[in-house]
N, C-alpha and C positions, 0 to 999 in steps of 0.2 A: 255061170260066169261069176267070178269074184273080183273084188276091188282091193288092191293092196296100195295104200297111200305111200308106202315107202319104196315102191318099185321105181326103177329109173325113169320109166315113161311118165308116171304120175308126178314125180319130182320135176321133170323137164316141163311138163304141161303147166304146173303151178308156177314155175319160174317165169315162163313166158306170160302167163296170165297176170302175174304181179307187175311185170314190166309194162304190159299194155295198159293196165289200170293206172300205174304211176304216170305214164305219158298222158293218159286221158284226164288225169286229175289236175293238170296244169303245174305239177311240181317242177318239171323241167324248166318251164318258163319262169316260175318263181325263183328258181335257183339262178337262172341267167340274169334276171333283174337284180338280184342281190349282188351278184358279181359285178355288174355294171355300176351299182351304187356304192361299191367299195365295202360291202358287208363282210367279205371274206378276204383274207390275206394269204399269200403263198409263202 
């Protein structure tokens, strides 16, 4: 069995893994706090 990092399955797996890690890092909560504090403007 071989591993191809550029295969669609590997790319999909890494995309999901990054999203899970981002959510677990508190980044989403930090972004929400910044929005509530007026740090971002639309």
